[in-house]
C-alpha positions as CSV (number, residue, x, y, z in Angstrom):
1,X,83.5,153.9,132.5
2,X,84.2,150.2,132.4
3,X,86.2,148.1,134.9
4,X,87.1,144.4,134.6
5,X,88.5,143.1,137.9
6,X,90.2,139.7,137.7
7,X,87.6,138.4,135.3
8,X,87.8,134.7,134.4
9,X,85.5,132.6,132.1
10,X,85.8,128.9,131.5
11,X,84.0,126.6,129.1
12,X,84.6,123.2,130.5
13,X,88.3,122.6,130.9
14,X,89.1,125.5,128.5
15,X,89.9,128.9,130.0
16,X,88.7,131.5,127.5
17,X,89.4,134.6,129.7
18,X,92.1,134.3,132.4
19,X,92.0,136.8,135.3
20,X,91.8,139.9,133.1
21,X,91.8,143.3,134.9
22,X,91.2,146.2,132.5
23,X,89.8,149.7,132.9
24,X,88.3,151.7,130.0
25,X,88.0,155.5,130.3
26,X,84.9,157.4,129.6
27,X,84.7,158.5,125.9
28,X,87.5,156.2,124.9
29,X,87.8,154.1,121.8
30,X,89.3,150.9,123.1
31,X,90.1,148.0,120.8
32,X,90.4,144.3,121.9
33,X,92.9,142.9,119.3
34,X,94.1,139.4,118.9
35,X,93.9,136.1,117.0
36,X,90.9,133.8,116.9
37,X,90.4,132.1,120.3
38,X,92.3,134.7,122.3
39,X,89.3,135.6,124.4
40,X,88.4,139.0,123.0
41,X,84.8,138.2,121.9
42,X,84.2,136.3,125.2
43,X,85.3,139.4,127.1
44,X,82.8,141.5,125.0
45,X,80.0,139.1,125.6
46,X,80.6,139.3,129.4
47,X,80.4,143.1,129.1
48,X,77.1,142.9,127.2
49,X,75.6,140.3,129.6
50,X,75.4,137.4,127.2
51,X,78.0,135.5,129.2
52,X,78.5,135.5,133.0
53,X,82.0,135.4,134.5
54,X,83.0,132.5,136.7
55,X,85.2,134.7,138.8
56,X,85.7,138.5,139.1
57,X,83.6,141.6,138.7
58,X,82.5,143.9,135.9
59,X,81.4,147.5,136.6
60,X,79.9,150.1,134.2
61,X,80.0,153.7,135.4
62,X,80.6,152.4,139.0
63,X,77.7,150.0,139.0
64,X,78.4,146.3,139.5
65,X,76.7,144.6,136.5
66,X,78.4,141.2,136.8
67,X,75.1,139.4,137.3
68,X,72.7,141.8,135.5
69,X,70.9,140.6,132.3
70,X,71.7,142.5,129.0
71,X,68.5,144.6,129.0
72,X,69.4,146.0,132.5
73,X,72.8,147.4,131.2
74,X,73.3,150.8,129.6
75,X,75.1,149.2,126.6
76,X,74.3,148.5,123.0
77,X,76.0,146.2,120.5
78,X,76.7,146.2,116.7
79,X,77.1,142.6,115.4
80,X,79.2,141.3,112.6
81,X,76.0,140.4,110.6
82,X,74.3,143.8,111.4
83,X,71.1,141.8,112.4
84,X,68.7,144.3,110.8
85,X,65.0,143.5,110.7
86,X,64.3,142.6,107.0
87,X,60.6,143.6,107.2
88,X,61.4,147.1,108.5
89,X,62.6,150.1,106.5
90,X,65.7,152.1,107.5
91,X,63.7,154.6,109.6
92,X,61.8,151.9,111.5
93,X,65.0,149.8,112.0
94,X,66.7,152.8,113.6
95,X,63.6,153.7,115.7
96,X,63.1,150.2,117.1
97,X,65.0,150.7,120.3
98,X,63.2,154.0,121.0
99,X,59.8,152.3,120.6
100,X,60.9,149.6,123.1
101,X,61.9,152.5,125.5
102,X,58.4,154.1,124.9
103,X,60.0,157.4,123.8
104,X,57.3,159.8,122.7
105,X,56.8,159.9,118.9
106,X,57.9,163.5,118.4
107,X,61.1,163.0,120.4
108,X,61.8,159.7,118.7
109,X,61.3,161.3,115.2
110,X,63.7,164.1,116.2
111,X,66.4,161.7,117.4
112,X,66.1,159.4,114.3
113,X,66.4,162.4,112.0
114,X,69.5,163.6,113.9
115,X,71.3,160.2,113.8
116,X,70.3,159.7,110.1
117,X,72.1,162.9,109.3
118,X,75.1,161.9,111.4
119,X,75.6,158.6,109.6
120,X,74.9,160.1,106.1
121,X,71.7,158.1,105.4
122,X,69.5,161.1,104.4
123,X,67.2,160.1,101.5
124,X,67.4,156.4,102.4
125,X,64.9,156.3,105.2
126,X,62.2,154.5,103.3
127,X,64.4,151.8,101.8
128,X,64.4,148.2,103.0
129,X,67.6,146.5,104.1
130,X,67.9,144.4,100.9
131,X,67.9,147.6,98.9
132,X,71.1,148.9,100.7
133,X,74.8,148.3,100.1
134,X,77.0,146.7,102.7
135,X,78.3,150.0,103.9
136,X,74.7,151.5,104.1
137,X,73.5,148.5,106.2
138,X,76.4,148.9,108.5
139,X,75.5,152.6,109.0
140,X,71.9,151.6,109.8
141,X,73.1,149.1,112.4
142,X,75.3,151.8,113.9
143,X,72.5,154.3,114.0
144,X,70.1,151.8,115.6
145,X,72.6,151.1,118.3
146,X,73.5,154.7,119.0
147,X,70.1,156.4,118.9
148,X,69.0,155.2,122.4
149,X,72.1,157.0,123.8
150,X,73.9,154.1,125.4
151,X,76.8,154.8,127.8
152,X,78.9,152.1,126.0
153,X,78.8,150.8,122.4
154,X,80.2,147.3,121.8
155,X,81.3,146.4,118.2
156,X,82.1,142.8,117.3
157,X,84.1,142.9,114.1
158,X,81.4,145.1,112.4
159,X,83.5,145.9,109.3
160,X,84.6,142.3,108.4
161,X,82.0,141.9,105.7
162,X,83.0,145.0,103.7
163,X,85.5,145.1,100.8
164,X,88.9,146.6,101.5
165,X,88.3,150.1,100.1
166,X,84.9,150.5,101.9
167,X,86.4,149.1,105.0
168,X,89.1,151.8,105.2
169,X,86.5,154.5,104.5
170,X,84.2,153.2,107.3
171,X,87.2,153.1,109.7
172,X,87.6,156.8,109.4
173,X,83.9,157.5,109.5
174,X,83.4,155.4,112.6
175,X,86.2,157.1,114.5
176,X,84.9,160.5,113.5
177,X,81.4,159.6,114.7
178,X,82.7,158.3,118.0
179,X,84.6,161.6,118.6
180,X,81.5,163.6,117.8
181,X,79.3,161.7,120.1
182,X,81.8,161.1,122.9
183,X,80.4,157.6,123.5
184,X,82.7,154.9,125.0
185,X,83.4,152.4,122.2
186,X,84.8,148.9,122.8
187,X,85.7,147.4,119.5
188,X,86.7,143.8,118.8
189,X,88.9,142.9,115.8
190,X,91.7,140.6,114.6
191,X,92.8,143.2,112.0
192,X,95.9,145.1,113.1
193,X,95.4,148.0,110.6
194,X,91.8,148.6,111.9
195,X,93.1,148.7,115.5
196,X,96.0,151.1,114.7
197,X,93.7,153.4,112.6
198,X,90.8,153.8,115.0
199,X,91.8,153.2,118.6
200,X,92.8,155.5,121.5
201,X,94.2,152.5,123.2
202,X,94.6,148.8,122.2
203,X,94.5,145.7,124.4
204,X,96.4,143.0,122.6
205,X,95.1,139.6,123.8
206,X,96.7,136.2,123.8
207,X,95.5,133.0,125.5
208,X,92.8,134.7,127.5
209,X,95.1,137.4,128.9
210,X,96.0,141.0,128.0
211,X,99.6,140.8,126.6
212,X,100.0,144.6,126.3
213,X,97.8,147.6,126.8
214,X,98.8,151.0,125.3
215,X,98.3,153.6,122.6
216,X,98.7,152.5,118.9
217,X,102.1,154.2,118.9
218,X,103.2,152.4,122.0
219,X,102.0,149.0,120.8
220,X,103.6,149.4,117.4
221,X,106.9,151.0,118.3
222,X,107.5,149.5,121.7
223,X,106.0,146.0,121.9
224,X,106.7,144.2,125.2
225,X,106.9,140.7,123.7
226,X,107.8,138.9,120.5
227,X,104.1,138.0,120.1
228,X,103.0,141.6,120.0
229,X,105.9,142.6,117.7
230,X,104.9,139.9,115.2
231,X,101.2,140.2,115.5
232,X,100.9,144.0,115.2
233,X,102.4,144.8,111.8
234,X,105.5,143.2,110.4
235,X,108.7,142.7,112.3
236,X,112.1,141.2,112.0
237,X,112.3,139.2,115.2
238,X,115.7,137.7,115.8
239,X,117.5,135.9,118.6
240,X,120.4,138.0,119.9
241,X,123.4,137.2,122.1
242,X,125.3,139.8,124.1
243,X,128.9,139.8,122.9
244,X,130.3,143.1,124.1
245,X,130.2,145.4,127.1
246,X,129.0,148.9,127.3
247,X,130.2,151.2,124.5
248,X,130.6,155.0,124.1
249,X,131.6,157.6,126.6
250,X,128.3,157.3,128.4
251,X,128.0,153.5,128.2
252,X,124.8,153.9,126.4
253,X,125.2,150.9,123.9
254,X,125.8,147.2,124.0
255,X,127.2,145.0,121.2
256,X,125.0,142.0,120.3
257,X,125.2,139.2,117.7
258,X,122.0,138.4,115.9
259,X,121.1,134.9,114.6
260,X,123.1,134.5,111.3
261,X,126.0,136.4,112.7
262,X,125.3,140.1,112.2
263,X,126.6,142.3,115.0
264,X,124.8,145.5,116.0
265,X,124.8,148.1,118.8
266,X,121.7,148.3,120.9
267,X,120.6,150.6,123.7
268,X,122.1,149.3,127.0
269,X,119.1,150.5,129.0
270,X,116.8,148.3,126.9
271,X,118.7,145.1,127.4
272,X,117.3,142.8,130.2
273,X,119.6,143.2,133.2
274,X,122.1,140.3,133.5
275,X,120.7,138.3,130.6
276,X,123.1,136.8,128.0
277,X,120.3,136.4,125.4
278,X,117.2,138.2,124.3
279,X,115.3,138.9,121.1
280,X,115.6,142.0,118.9
281,X,112.6,143.3,117.0
282,X,113.1,145.6,114.0
283,X,110.3,147.1,111.9
284,X,111.0,146.7,108.2
285,X,110.5,150.4,107.4
286,X,113.1,151.3,110.0
287,X,115.9,149.8,107.8
288,X,117.5,152.4,105.5
289,X,118.7,150.9,102.2
290,X,120.9,152.6,99.7
291,X,123.6,151.9,97.1
292,X,125.7,154.5,98.9
293,X,127.0,154.5,102.5
294,X,124.4,156.0,105.0
295,X,125.5,158.7,107.4
296,X,124.3,159.3,110.9
297,X,123.4,155.8,111.9
298,X,124.9,153.7,114.7
299,X,124.7,150.5,112.7
300,X,125.9,150.3,109.2
301,X,126.4,147.1,107.3
302,X,126.2,145.6,103.7
303,X,123.8,143.1,102.3
304,X,122.6,141.6,99.1
305,X,119.0,142.0,97.9
306,X,117.9,138.3,97.8
307,X,114.3,139.1,96.7
308,X,112.4,142.2,95.6
309,X,108.6,142.3,95.9
310,X,106.6,145.1,94.3
311,X,103.7,146.3,96.6
312,X,102.5,149.4,94.8
313,X,103.7,152.4,96.8
314,X,106.4,150.3,98.5
315,X,108.9,147.7,97.6
316,X,109.5,144.8,100.0
317,X,113.1,143.7,100.0
318,X,114.6,140.5,101.5
319,X,118.2,141.2,102.5
320,X,120.9,138.8,103.3
321,X,123.9,140.2,105.1
322,X,127.5,139.1,104.6
323,X,127.3,137.4,108.0
324,X,124.3,135.4,106.9
325,X,121.5,137.2,108.8
326,X,118.2,137.6,106.8
327,X,116.2,140.8,107.2
328,X,113.1,142.3,105.6
329,X,113.0,145.9,104.6
330,X,110.2,148.1,103.2
331,X,111.3,151.1,101.1
332,X,109.1,153.7,99.2
333,X,108.7,152.7,95.6
334,X,110.1,156.0,94.3
335,X,113.3,155.3,96.3
336,X,113.7,151.9,94.7
337,X,113.1,153.3,91.3
338,X,115.5,156.3,91.8
339,X,118.3,154.1,93.0
340,X,117.3,151.2,90.8
341,X,117.3,148.6,93.6
342,X,117.0,145.1,92.2
343,X,117.5,141.5,93.2
344,X,121.2,140.7,93.4
345,X,122.3,144.2,94.1
346,X,124.8,144.8,97.0
347,X,123.5,147.6,99.2
348,X,124.3,149.5,102.3
349,X,121.9,149.2,105.2
350,X,121.5,151.6,108.2
351,X,119.8,151.2,111.5
352,X,119.5,153.6,114.4
353,X,120.1,151.9,117.8
354,X,116.8,153.3,119.1
355,X,114.9,151.5,116.4
356,X,116.0,148.2,117.8
357,X,113.4,147.0,120.3
358,X,114.6,144.4,122.8
359,X,112.1,141.8,124.0
360,X,112.6,138.9,126.5
361,X,114.1,135.7,125.2
């Protein structure tokens, strides 16, 4: 549905988007994820036609739209501020695009009623924007953008103004609506939880480039760089040095020493060939913590709980190993209560070798 081919955009001496090539499938929910200044909003603005690339080409449904103005593209956009017309009620706000397209009144009324039902705004059609909650205004903005039937819907951090609880609710509703309509969504956010919750695929951006493109599962469990490992969720990211050759009957593991001195077995296939050093990423929830030795893990070691932080359903533990390596672990709160895990306790820690992700040094 969408093709970026070596797209570059500069503002003076600053390169906002640097030779990005990216294909978005029809009916896909793709998220552009990254910190402020990484180029994700500039990429979205070029797709919408509000910016023009300096180099490269953009195609929508096979048509080259690189130089087309916004009104000539079959896309619509939902902005962070919603941009509702304050003098129009909900019904007229939603119908505005249909009036611009000169859709017959009977057809326009039918389509407005249909989309109002989809976004759960029945009974609010006569209300003005100032009479609506933040979540309701967001639904009106969505309905207005979707009712003309665009091939692509662009969303620039549309949930950022909502409180945490409503934000989580709208994430689920937005994904459900996208699946029902089958419209291609391109969503911009810096919020990792949003990206993981809603996306079919995520493009993690850094310095104007796509650092990694993959499903939420791939991005989270198999990051290709230290930046992705740390930016998407929490990660223990530690320098590692190879200290032993292949182990086991099939030579499937290597022995490495982490910064601080802890030695672990890692998958030999994952280690960069010929390298003496790399970095190891471990998600905190992958660490098993118990007062008793843990069976069935390739890596078993002891540590002291240096800090315990209560986080509702989970406890965040800071662990210091006997060798001096510091690791973060997240354990379900009931486990911490049942085993009475507290600061100062000596515990056993277990790690499966496959849960250690190797990234380049």
